[in-house]
N, C-alpha and C positions, 0 to 999 in steps of 0.2 A: 530522536528517541523512538518515534513511531516505526521507522524502518526496522530498527533493531527488535522491537517488540513483535512486529509482524513476522520476522524471521524466526523468533522464538515460538510463536504460535504454530508456524509450519513445522518446525522441528519437533514440537510436542506431539503433533498429529502423526508425524513419521515414527516417533518412538513408540507411540501407542499401537500403531500397526505392527511394528517389529515385535512387540511384546506378545502378540498373538500368533507369531510366525512359528510353525513347528521346528524349523531349523534353529531358531533362537532358543526355544524351550529346551532343546537338547544340549545347549551349551551353558552350564551353570554360571560360569564367570561372566559371560556376556549378558546373560539374563540379569544378574545382580547389578552390573554396571548400568544397563538400560533402565532397570527399576529405580535405581538411585537418581539417574538423570530425569526420569519422568516425575519423581517426587519433587525435585528441585524446580522443574519447569512449571509444575501445576500451580503453585501459588502465584507466580508471575502471570501466567495465562489467565487465571481466574480474576486477578486484580485488574488486568488489562481489559478483559471482557466487561467487567463492571464499569470501568472507565468509559468504554465505548457506549454502554447503555445509558450512562448519565449524560454523555454528550448528546445522544439522540433525543433523550427526554428534554434536555435544555432547548434544543432546536425546536421541539414541538411546542414548548411553553412560549418561546419567543414568537412563534407563528401565531399562537392564540392571542398574545398581547397586541400584535401589530394588525391582525386581520379580523378580530372579533370586537363587536361593539357592546356586548353584554358586560356591564360593569362587574357583576359578581364573579363571572367566569374569568375575567381579566385579573381581578384581584387575587383569585385563587392561583392563577398561573404565575403571577408575580411572587407570591409567597413561596410557591414550590421552587421557582427559579432561584431564589436566594438560598434555599436549602441545598439545591443541586450544585450551585457554584461552590459552596463551602465543601461539599463532599468531593467535588472534582479536584479542588486544591489539595485535599487530604490524600486522594488516590494518586495524584501526580507526584506528591512528595514520597509516598510509599513506593511507587514504581522506581523512583530515582534510587532509593535505598536498595531495592531488590536487584537493580541492574549493576550495583557495585560488584566487581568480580570477587568471588569468595576465595579465601586462602585455601588451596587444595589440601593443606595439612589439617584444616579444622575438623574434618570428620574422623581423624585418626584417634586411636586411644593414646594415652600419655603415660610417661614414667616421670614421677615426681621425686626429687632429691631434696631433703631438708637437712641442713647442717647447722649446728650451733656455732655462733660467731663470738664476738666479743661479749664478755660478761661472765665467764666461768660457768659454775654450776647453774646459775640463774638462766644463762643462755640455753643450756641443755633442757631445762624445764620449759622454757618458752618454745623450743623446737618441738617438744611433746605437745604443747598447747596447739601449735599450728597443725601438727599431724592429726590430732583429734578433730580440729575444726574442719579439715578436709575430709576426714572420715565421716563426720556428720553430714557434710554437704553432699558427699558421694551417695550416702544412703538416701537422702532426699531426692537426688537426681535419678535414682534407680541404677547407679553404676556399681560395678563389682570392683572391690579393692583387694589387692594381693600384695603382701609385704615381700619385697625382693631381698632386702638386706637391712639389718638393724644393728646398731651399736649403742645399746642402752647405757645410761650412767647409773651408778649405784643408788642415788637419791631420787630416782625417777627422771623421766625425760629421756632425751637421746643426744648423743654426740652427733649421730648421723642416722637417718632412716630413709630408705629408698623403697618406693612402692609403685605398683602399676594401677591404673584406673581404666576399666573397660566399659564402654557404653556408647551412647549416641552423642556425637559432637563433643567429646571430652576435651580434646586439645583446643578446640575453638573457644571454650570457656576458661579452661585452666591456664592457658598461655599468659593471661593477664596477671597471674599470681607470681610470675618469675621476678626475682629481685631480692633486695634486703628488707626484711620486716624488723621493725624496732619496737621494743616494749619498754614502758616506763612504769615501774611499780616498786613497792617495798618488798624485798625478798623475805621469805619465811625465816631465813637465818640472820636477818638484820635486826639487832636488838634496839638500835637507836631510832628506828623508824624512818631512816633516810630513803628517799626514792633513788633507785638505781636504773640506769639505762643499759639494756642488753640487746643483742641482735641475733637473728638467725637468717640464713640465706635459703632461698627456694629456687631450684632450677626445674623447669618444666620442659620435658623433651617429647617430641612426637614419637610414638612407637613405630619402629621400622620393621618391615617384613624382610625375610631373607632375600627376596628379589630386589629390595631397595639397596641393600648393602651386602656386597660380597666380601666375606672375610677369608683370607688365605690362611689355612691352618698353619702354614710355615711362619706366619707373622705373629703367632701366639706363643707365649710361654705360660704353661699351666702348672701351678704349684698346689699341692694339697697339704692340709694341716688339720689339727684337731680344733673343733669348735670350742669357743670359750664364752663364758657369761660375764656378768658385771664383776669387776674386780680381777678379772683374768682367770678365774677358776675354770677348769676343764669341765665341759658339760657333755662330752662324748668320748668314748674310748676308742673310736676309729677315726681315721683321717678322712672325714666327710666334707670338711670345709674346703672351698676352692678359691684360689686367687688367679685371675686371668690377666695377663699383661699383653697389651697390643704393642709390639715392638716398634713399628713405624711411628706411632704417635706418642708412645709412653703412657697411654691411658691404662689405669689399673682398676679392676673391679673385683671385689671379694664378696662371696656369699657363703653363709654358714647356717642359715635358718632351717634348712631341711636336713633330715638325718641321712638322706641319700646323696652321695657324692655326685651322681649323675644329675639329680634334680638341681643341686647347687650350681653345677656347671652350666646347665641349661638357663638358669636364671641370670647367671653372670654374663653369659653370651647375649642374652636379651637386652640387658642394660648396656653392654658394650656396643651392641648394634645401634641402639637408640642414640648413644653419645656420638658415634661416628656419623650417623645420619644427620644429627644436629650440627656437627662441625661442617658437613657439606652444605647444609642450608645457610649457615652463617657466612660461608665463603660466597655463596650465591647472592645473599642479601647485601654483602659488602660491595658488590659490583653495581648495585642500584644507586641512583643519584640520591642525594640527601632529601630532596623534596618528595621522593616516592616512598621513603621509609616511614613507617608508623612510629611516632615517638611513644605511643602508648604500649604497643606490644613487642617492639623490637629494640627498646632502648637499652642502655648500659645495664647489664645484669648486676653490677656492683653498686648501682644507685639505690638509695633508700626510697622505697615505693610507698610504705605504709607504716604508721605509728599507732600503737595500741597503748593508750594512757589510762591506767587503772584508776588513779585518784580522781580523774575527771570523767570516768566512764565514757571515754571518747576514743573513736577510731577515725583516723584521717588518712585518706589516700592522696599523696602529694602530687600525683600526676595530673589529677583533674580537680584537686581542691575540694573534694567531697568529704565532709565530716558527719559521722553518725554518733549520736550519744546513746549507743546501744551495745556496749562492749560485750556484755554477757551473751546477748543474742548473736552477735557476730561470731564469737568463739564457739557458739553452739551450731555453727555451720550456716547461719543466715547471711551469706555473702552475696546474695543475688543482686542487690541494688548496686554494689560496687562493680560487679561484672557487667551488668546491663549498661551502666553509665560509661564504663570503659569501652564497651563495644560501640556505643553511640559516638563517643569521642574518636574512636579509631575510624569508624565509617565516615565521620565528618571530615577527617583529614584526607581520606581517600577521595571523597566527593569534591573537595577543593582542587585536588590534582586533576581529576577527570574534567572539571570545568575550565 
């Protein structure tokens, strides 16, 4: 581990020198890449420097204990040595976590797709609850949310809603939300008070740049139509809504939220690009051995990942067995504990493979 850390220290020093190089300053993309690398290396280097300092202090205390005859001084050295041993163990564990290779997709923005599943109107209402949960979470994270496409249902909620999230490490946190979310509650329309179970699916896609996915215009069929609101009524007198079909894969994306056909087309292509990029990532991940896959973040998307039980005020994440009796707080966007524990479980799996 020390050889790897020493190499990182050397690379950190090299990057810092490059960041002050006039030639680098004249190249914005290179400057951004180096600044990002410097930020990632800084925490590792600072932790390692503290680790070395603690090792040096421990050696000093051991020397005092073995070579000094003054009882009070020896006792102080022993007490400090115990504290330093504890800190060294903590720092060593932290360095192991920091050395786990990061998913290169984690720093990307994300496109989230929520679709009502089984449960009729109640599933649509639950899809709306999930959308608002992520909306609140995004606000607390300082992320920007933009609706790409929405298909609302008449009584509230959504049959489908697609939105983008822009900010720091969006995909690295939101990727754990992908899967089937299940709700257990008494619907507002249920006169007998029976508890119903409904579901909604969440897909989390890393946002792709044009350089990541090249789309051949000849592979697209673009249809335009008039936007419609709940119940099918027309909400626009012009053909501003856009449906884009990617012929090779059969993927279809429709956008009608903007009044401008050009803006709707741009949004549709953005979603399509993310889906195509995600398909490419899936193919790449399928080539990995089962032991290298993370069961937390890349499991079966049709799997039930979380249950929201209203009568018991309970939310359970089935992947890690974590239950919180704080349903209202969770739906208000306080999902940090779930995401943090999922990240820890994910890294633990990777650490087992590394060892």
